C-alpha positions as CSV (number, residue, x, y, z in Angstrom):
1,X,-19.5,-16.7,-13.4
2,X,-21.3,-13.4,-12.0
3,X,-20.9,-12.8,-8.7
4,X,-24.3,-11.1,-7.3
5,X,-23.9,-8.3,-5.1
6,X,-25.6,-4.8,-4.2
7,X,-22.5,-3.4,-6.6
8,X,-23.4,-6.1,-9.4
9,X,-27.5,-5.4,-9.0
10,X,-27.1,-1.5,-8.8
11,X,-25.0,-1.6,-12.4
12,X,-27.2,-3.5,-13.7
13,X,-30.4,-1.2,-12.6
14,X,-28.4,1.6,-14.5
15,X,-27.4,-0.3,-17.6
16,X,-31.6,-1.2,-17.6
17,X,-32.7,2.8,-17.4
18,X,-29.7,3.6,-20.2
19,X,-30.6,0.8,-22.7
20,X,-34.5,1.5,-21.9
21,X,-33.5,5.4,-23.0
22,X,-31.9,4.4,-26.3
23,X,-28.3,4.3,-25.0
24,X,-25.5,1.6,-25.7
25,X,-24.4,0.4,-22.6
26,X,-22.2,-2.3,-20.5
27,X,-19.8,-3.2,-17.7
28,X,-16.3,-2.3,-18.8
29,X,-13.2,-2.9,-17.5
30,X,-11.7,-4.4,-14.3
31,X,-14.9,-6.0,-13.4
32,X,-15.3,-8.0,-16.7
33,X,-11.4,-8.9,-16.2
34,X,-12.1,-10.1,-12.5
35,X,-15.2,-12.1,-13.5
36,X,-14.0,-13.9,-16.5
37,X,-10.6,-15.0,-13.6
38,X,-13.1,-16.1,-11.2
39,X,-12.6,-13.2,-9.1
40,X,-15.4,-11.3,-7.3
41,X,-14.8,-7.9,-8.4
42,X,-15.0,-4.8,-5.9
43,X,-16.9,-2.9,-7.6
44,X,-18.9,-2.6,-11.5
45,X,-17.9,0.0,-14.3
46,X,-20.4,1.3,-17.0
47,X,-19.4,2.4,-20.3
48,X,-22.2,4.0,-22.2
49,X,-22.9,6.0,-25.2
50,X,-24.7,8.4,-23.0
51,X,-23.4,11.9,-22.5
52,X,-22.9,13.4,-19.4
53,X,-25.7,15.8,-19.2
54,X,-28.2,12.6,-20.1
55,X,-26.9,10.7,-17.3
56,X,-27.1,13.2,-14.7
57,X,-30.7,13.9,-16.3
58,X,-31.8,10.0,-15.8
59,X,-30.6,9.6,-12.4
60,X,-31.6,11.7,-9.5
61,X,-28.3,11.0,-7.3
62,X,-25.5,12.3,-9.3
63,X,-22.0,14.1,-8.8
64,X,-20.6,15.0,-11.9
65,X,-16.7,14.3,-10.5
66,X,-15.1,13.8,-13.6
67,X,-17.7,15.1,-16.1
68,X,-15.1,17.1,-18.2
69,X,-14.0,13.2,-18.9
70,X,-17.2,11.7,-19.5
71,X,-17.5,10.2,-16.0
72,X,-20.2,11.0,-13.2
73,X,-21.2,8.9,-10.2
74,X,-24.6,7.3,-9.5
75,X,-25.6,6.7,-6.6
76,X,-27.7,4.0,-6.0
77,X,-29.8,2.9,-2.7
78,X,-30.6,5.0,0.6
79,X,-30.6,8.5,0.6
80,X,-29.2,10.2,3.6
81,X,-31.6,10.9,5.8
82,X,-31.8,7.3,5.8
83,X,-28.8,6.0,6.5
84,X,-27.3,5.6,9.9
85,X,-25.6,8.6,11.7
86,X,-22.8,6.2,12.5
87,X,-21.7,5.7,8.4
88,X,-18.9,8.2,8.2
89,X,-18.8,7.4,4.4
90,X,-19.1,10.0,1.8
91,X,-22.0,8.7,0.3
92,X,-23.3,6.5,3.7
93,X,-25.5,2.9,3.2
94,X,-25.6,3.0,-0.6
95,X,-23.8,2.2,-3.2
96,X,-21.5,4.3,-5.6
97,X,-21.1,3.4,-9.7
98,X,-18.8,5.0,-11.9
99,X,-20.8,6.1,-15.2
100,X,-18.4,6.5,-18.4
101,X,-18.9,7.8,-21.5
102,X,-17.6,6.2,-24.7
103,X,-14.7,8.7,-25.4
104,X,-11.7,8.9,-27.9
105,X,-8.6,10.7,-26.5
106,X,-6.6,13.7,-27.7
107,X,-3.3,14.9,-27.5
108,X,-1.6,13.8,-23.5
109,X,0.7,16.4,-22.8
110,X,1.5,16.0,-19.3
111,X,1.5,12.6,-19.7
112,X,-1.2,11.9,-17.2
113,X,-4.7,13.3,-18.8
114,X,-5.8,13.8,-22.2
115,X,-5.7,17.7,-23.2
116,X,-9.5,17.4,-24.8
117,X,-11.7,14.2,-25.2
118,X,-14.1,13.7,-27.7
119,X,-17.2,11.8,-27.0
120,X,-18.2,8.9,-29.5
121,X,-20.9,6.2,-29.6
122,X,-18.8,3.6,-30.6
123,X,-18.2,1.1,-27.8
124,X,-15.1,0.2,-30.6
125,X,-13.5,3.4,-30.7
126,X,-13.6,3.9,-26.6
127,X,-11.8,0.4,-25.0
128,X,-9.1,1.0,-28.0
129,X,-7.8,4.2,-25.7
130,X,-7.6,2.2,-22.8
131,X,-4.0,0.8,-21.1
132,X,-4.1,-3.3,-21.5
133,X,-5.9,-5.7,-23.2
134,X,-7.3,-7.4,-20.4
135,X,-8.8,-3.4,-19.1
136,X,-10.4,-3.2,-22.5
137,X,-13.4,-5.9,-22.2
138,X,-16.8,-5.1,-22.4
139,X,-19.9,-7.3,-20.4
140,X,-23.6,-7.4,-21.6
141,X,-25.5,-9.0,-18.2
142,X,-28.9,-8.6,-19.1
143,X,-28.3,-11.3,-21.6
144,X,-28.1,-14.3,-18.6
145,X,-25.8,-16.0,-20.4
146,X,-25.1,-19.4,-19.5
147,X,-22.0,-18.9,-20.7
148,X,-20.1,-15.9,-19.3
149,X,-17.8,-15.4,-22.5
150,X,-20.9,-15.2,-24.8
151,X,-22.1,-12.1,-23.2
152,X,-18.5,-10.5,-23.5
153,X,-17.1,-7.9,-26.1
154,X,-13.2,-8.1,-26.7
155,X,-12.2,-5.6,-29.3
156,X,-9.0,-5.7,-28.8
157,X,-7.8,-9.8,-27.9
158,X,-8.4,-9.5,-24.0
159,X,-9.6,-12.9,-23.8
160,X,-6.8,-14.4,-25.9
161,X,-4.6,-12.7,-23.2
162,X,-6.2,-13.9,-20.4
163,X,-5.8,-17.7,-21.4
164,X,-2.4,-16.8,-22.3
165,X,-1.9,-15.3,-18.6
166,X,-0.2,-12.1,-20.5
167,X,-0.3,-8.3,-19.4
168,X,-0.6,-6.8,-23.3
169,X,-0.8,-3.0,-24.3
170,X,-3.6,-2.0,-26.3
171,X,-2.3,-1.0,-30.1
172,X,0.8,0.8,-30.1
173,X,2.5,-0.2,-26.0
174,X,5.1,3.4,-26.4
175,X,1.7,5.5,-27.6
176,X,-0.1,3.6,-24.2
177,X,2.6,4.5,-22.3
178,X,3.6,8.0,-23.7
179,X,0.1,8.9,-23.0
180,X,-0.2,8.2,-19.3
181,X,3.3,7.0,-17.8
182,X,2.1,5.8,-14.7
183,X,0.8,3.1,-16.9
184,X,3.9,1.4,-17.0
185,X,3.8,0.9,-13.1
186,X,-0.3,-0.3,-13.3
187,X,1.2,-3.0,-16.1
188,X,3.8,-4.4,-13.6
189,X,1.2,-4.6,-11.0
190,X,-1.4,-6.3,-12.5
191,X,1.2,-8.9,-13.8
192,X,2.4,-9.6,-10.2
193,X,-1.1,-9.4,-8.5
194,X,-2.7,-12.0,-11.5
195,X,0.5,-13.9,-11.8
196,X,0.6,-13.4,-15.3
197,X,3.2,-12.3,-17.6
198,X,4.3,-8.9,-19.2
199,X,4.2,-9.6,-23.4
200,X,7.5,-8.6,-25.1
201,X,6.3,-6.1,-26.7
202,X,5.0,-4.4,-23.5
203,X,8.3,-5.4,-21.3
204,X,10.7,-3.9,-24.0
205,X,8.4,-0.1,-24.3
206,X,8.3,-0.4,-20.4
207,X,12.4,-0.5,-20.7
208,X,12.7,1.7,-23.7
209,X,10.3,4.7,-21.4
210,X,11.3,4.0,-17.6
211,X,12.6,7.3,-17.4
212,X,9.2,8.7,-18.0
213,X,8.0,7.7,-14.7
214,X,9.6,10.2,-13.4
215,X,7.4,12.4,-14.3
216,X,4.4,11.2,-13.1
217,X,3.4,12.8,-9.2
218,X,5.5,11.2,-6.2
219,X,1.8,10.4,-4.9
220,X,0.8,8.8,-7.8
221,X,3.6,6.2,-8.1
222,X,3.4,5.8,-4.1
223,X,-0.1,4.3,-4.0
224,X,1.1,2.2,-7.0
225,X,3.7,0.9,-5.4
226,X,1.9,0.6,-1.9
227,X,-0.6,-1.4,-3.8
228,X,2.4,-4.0,-5.6
229,X,3.6,-4.4,-1.6
230,X,0.0,-5.1,0.0
231,X,-1.7,-7.2,-2.8
232,X,0.4,-10.4,-2.2
233,X,2.4,-10.4,-4.6
234,X,5.1,-7.9,-3.3
235,X,8.4,-10.3,-4.4
236,X,6.6,-11.0,-8.1
237,X,6.2,-6.8,-8.3
238,X,9.3,-5.8,-7.6
239,X,11.0,-8.5,-9.8
240,X,9.6,-7.2,-12.7
241,X,10.3,-3.4,-11.9
242,X,13.8,-4.5,-11.4
243,X,13.8,-6.4,-15.4
244,X,12.0,-3.4,-16.8
245,X,14.4,-0.4,-15.6
246,X,11.3,0.8,-13.7
247,X,12.9,-0.2,-9.9
248,X,15.7,2.1,-11.0
249,X,13.4,5.1,-11.7
250,X,11.1,4.7,-8.7
251,X,13.6,3.6,-6.0
252,X,17.3,3.8,-6.7
253,X,18.0,3.2,-3.0
254,X,16.3,-0.4,-3.6
255,X,18.1,-1.2,-6.8
256,X,21.3,-0.5,-5.7
257,X,20.9,-3.6,-2.6
258,X,21.7,-5.6,-5.6
259,X,25.2,-7.3,-5.3
260,X,25.7,-5.9,-1.9
261,X,27.1,-9.1,-0.5
262,X,26.4,-10.3,3.2
263,X,28.1,-12.9,5.8
264,X,26.7,-16.2,4.6
265,X,26.8,-17.4,7.8
266,X,24.1,-15.4,8.9
267,X,22.4,-14.7,5.2
268,X,22.8,-18.2,3.3
269,X,20.0,-16.4,0.9
270,X,22.7,-14.1,-0.6
271,X,23.1,-9.9,-1.2
272,X,20.6,-7.5,0.5
273,X,18.4,-7.5,-2.7
274,X,17.7,-11.1,-2.3
275,X,17.1,-10.5,1.6
276,X,14.6,-7.9,0.6
277,X,13.0,-10.3,-1.6
278,X,12.8,-12.6,0.7
279,X,10.9,-10.6,3.1
280,X,8.6,-9.3,0.2
281,X,7.8,-12.5,-0.4
282,X,5.9,-13.0,2.9
283,X,3.7,-10.2,3.1
284,X,0.0,-11.1,2.6
285,X,-2.9,-9.4,1.0
286,X,-3.8,-6.9,3.4
287,X,-0.6,-6.3,5.1
288,X,-0.3,-2.7,6.9
289,X,0.8,-0.1,4.6
290,X,3.4,0.6,7.5
291,X,4.7,-3.2,7.9
292,X,4.9,-3.0,4.1
293,X,7.3,-0.1,3.7
294,X,9.2,-1.3,6.6
295,X,10.1,-4.8,5.3
296,X,11.1,-3.2,1.7
297,X,13.3,-0.2,3.9
298,X,14.3,-2.0,6.8
299,X,18.2,-2.8,5.2
300,X,17.8,0.4,3.0
301,X,21.1,1.9,4.5
302,X,23.2,-1.3,4.0
303,X,24.8,-0.1,0.7
304,X,26.3,2.7,2.0
305,X,27.9,1.3,5.1
306,X,29.2,-2.1,3.4
307,X,33.0,-2.6,4.1
308,X,34.7,-6.1,4.1
309,X,37.5,-5.7,7.6
310,X,38.4,-8.9,9.1
311,X,34.3,-9.8,7.6
312,X,31.5,-7.9,6.0
313,X,29.9,-5.7,7.9
314,X,27.5,-2.8,8.2
315,X,28.5,-0.3,10.8
316,X,25.8,2.3,11.1
317,X,23.5,0.9,8.7
318,X,20.3,1.6,10.8
319,X,20.9,5.1,11.1
320,X,21.4,5.5,7.9
321,X,18.4,3.7,7.3
322,X,16.3,6.0,9.4
323,X,17.0,8.9,7.5
324,X,17.4,7.2,3.8
325,X,13.9,6.2,4.5
326,X,12.9,9.3,6.1
327,X,14.0,11.1,2.7
328,X,12.0,8.4,0.6
329,X,8.9,8.9,3.4
330,X,9.3,12.7,2.4
331,X,9.6,12.2,-1.8
332,X,6.7,10.1,-1.7
333,X,4.6,12.7,0.8
334,X,3.4,9.8,3.5
335,X,1.7,11.5,6.4
336,X,3.2,12.2,9.1
337,X,1.6,9.0,11.2
338,X,3.0,6.7,8.2
339,X,6.5,8.2,8.0
340,X,6.8,7.9,11.8
341,X,6.3,3.9,12.0
342,X,7.8,3.0,8.6
343,X,10.8,4.9,10.9
344,X,10.6,3.2,13.8
345,X,10.3,-0.1,12.1
346,X,13.5,0.8,10.7
347,X,15.0,2.2,13.4
348,X,13.9,-0.8,16.1
349,X,14.8,-4.1,13.6
350,X,18.1,-4.7,15.2
351,X,16.7,-4.5,18.9
352,X,15.4,-8.3,19.3
353,X,19.1,-9.9,19.5
354,X,18.9,-7.9,22.7
355,X,16.2,-8.4,24.1
356,X,17.2,-11.7,26.2
357,X,19.7,-9.3,28.0
358,X,17.2,-6.1,28.8
359,X,15.8,-4.8,32.1
360,X,12.8,-4.9,32.6
361,X,11.9,-1.4,32.4
362,X,14.0,-1.4,28.9
363,X,12.3,-4.8,27.7
364,X,8.6,-3.1,28.8
365,X,9.8,0.2,26.9
366,X,10.5,-1.8,23.9
367,X,6.8,-3.1,24.1
368,X,5.4,0.4,24.1
369,X,6.9,1.3,20.7
370,X,3.9,1.9,18.7
371,X,1.8,-0.8,16.9
372,X,4.6,-3.3,18.8
373,X,2.9,-6.3,16.6
374,X,4.1,-4.9,13.4
375,X,7.6,-4.9,14.8
376,X,7.3,-8.8,16.1
377,X,5.8,-9.2,12.3
378,X,8.8,-7.2,11.0
379,X,11.3,-9.3,13.0
380,X,10.0,-12.4,11.8
381,X,10.1,-12.1,8.3
382,X,13.5,-10.6,8.6
383,X,14.8,-14.2,10.6
384,X,13.0,-16.2,7.3
385,X,14.5,-14.4,4.8
386,X,18.0,-15.0,6.7
387,X,18.9,-18.1,9.1
388,X,15.5,-18.7,10.0
389,X,16.7,-18.6,13.3
390,X,13.5,-17.4,16.0
391,X,15.0,-17.6,18.9
392,X,14.9,-14.0,19.8
393,X,11.5,-13.4,18.0
394,X,10.2,-16.3,20.1
395,X,11.2,-15.0,23.3
396,X,9.9,-11.4,22.7
397,X,6.7,-12.3,21.4
398,X,6.4,-14.8,24.4
399,X,6.9,-12.1,27.1
400,X,4.7,-9.5,25.2
401,X,1.9,-11.7,25.0
402,X,2.2,-13.2,29.0
403,X,2.7,-9.0,30.1
404,X,-0.8,-7.5,30.4
405,X,-1.0,-4.3,29.1
406,X,-1.3,-2.3,32.3
407,X,2.2,-3.8,32.8
408,X,3.8,-2.1,29.8
409,X,2.1,0.4,29.9
410,X,1.3,0.9,34.0
411,X,-0.8,4.1,35.2
412,X,1.9,6.8,35.8
413,X,2.6,7.2,40.1
414,X,3.2,10.5,39.6
415,X,3.4,13.8,37.6
416,X,4.6,17.2,37.5
417,X,1.8,18.4,39.8
418,X,3.4,16.4,42.4
419,X,6.7,17.1,42.1
420,X,6.0,20.8,42.3
421,X,3.6,20.4,46.2
422,X,7.1,18.6,47.1
423,X,9.1,21.8,47.0
424,X,10.6,21.0,43.3
425,X,11.0,24.1,41.0
426,X,9.8,23.1,37.6
427,X,11.8,23.2,35.1
428,X,14.3,20.7,32.6
429,X,15.3,18.2,35.3
430,X,11.2,17.5,35.8
431,X,11.7,15.1,32.5
432,X,14.7,13.5,34.2
433,X,13.1,13.0,37.8
434,X,9.8,11.3,36.2
435,X,11.8,9.0,33.7
436,X,13.5,7.7,36.6
437,X,10.2,7.1,38.5
438,X,8.5,5.1,35.6
439,X,12.0,3.1,35.2
440,X,11.8,2.3,39.0
441,X,8.0,1.6,38.3
442,X,8.9,-0.8,35.0
443,X,11.3,-2.4,37.4
444,X,9.4,-3.2,39.8
445,X,11.0,-1.3,42.5
446,X,8.3,0.8,44.1
447,X,4.5,0.6,43.2
448,X,3.0,3.6,44.9
449,X,3.0,7.9,44.7
450,X,4.5,7.6,48.2
451,X,7.1,5.5,46.9
452,X,8.0,7.5,43.9
453,X,8.2,10.5,46.1
454,X,10.3,8.6,48.4
455,X,12.8,7.9,45.5
456,X,12.7,11.5,44.1
457,X,13.9,12.8,47.4
458,X,16.6,9.9,47.8
459,X,17.9,10.7,44.6
460,X,17.4,14.6,43.8
461,X,17.6,16.2,46.8
462,X,16.5,19.9,47.3
463,X,19.9,21.8,48.1
């Protein structure tokens, strides 16, 4: 089945132009895989015998972003001056198609990119350098086939592997993973996302070479892990990471959760690892990055704080977990905003049990947490992965939904200017005074600026 879209139409026009000029060209890679599986591709890539200089000459709007590796971006659609001024994408109102020249790669001395590439006119030679058979398929959509598979060119056994629902490395798996160590994580992600199994030799190669993933840049590892967490099959992905030995290499803190017991009356599901997998199972495709990582890390402090007294205890696991999560976020170079939200989720995930006993002001400040709905989501997943008791979640959710935003975050009654006008000297005490006013306001004890000043005069008399 072919899914018509601006991206597909643009790719077909590029194929037509290349063919008219005498160059072999096909759709290649993930888009072919997705079409065969009945999934609409996000984008369409073109592979061709035309060299980058030819592609740059044949198409008026191009960007040679990876010409050293034979990759050119071809722009189709409206020109910049025709695009909407409100469109802030790099290429407004356009479709961008990646066009790559058939090539044969040289040695990968850095475990990421080939030291040199050699262009070839052979499509078969080109696909042999790719990672997995399901990504090594070519498609000629210009044939207008009645059967999609009749238009597929398969030099690597990819169709058979799709039918068997396995992820298999092309050729020698050790060589493919030595070329680019990140391919091991990509293989796990593809298997999890598609609900496939890792082919036995491919999985065994991952186990042999798992330690090599430490040589991959932390940003690339982070991005693969984030995709695993947010593509809707996070539990399967992390089970595969564990089975291949990759988890202990990329996230040893999570691997240490295995076998850490929990009180069965609160956690009938089992140890901390099984509990965490229970949260990951609930992450839907498209989940916010911060929520996904918060779910993964919320109990990361438990292994380090486990002790058995009269019962199993994890004293201080939240504080330890925040510190460990901060180190993980630093290691993977998350942005400051992402780190702040992930740490907030870890830090506050146990507070829901106190919500029914909180003062009005404390509860409202709890609701003031940035992206509070994510805190609600995390707590619900936490409960459902354990005892299943949602009493505290229901209480907090009902109160949160019942409070208008202006009640949760009311406009301040006074500021430091009013304190100065009243005769107070600016200093560290202003923070305490304004906090006391806000507290009384949130409790509903005062509602006007005059009442706020009267409260300050009464509690903090000028000597």
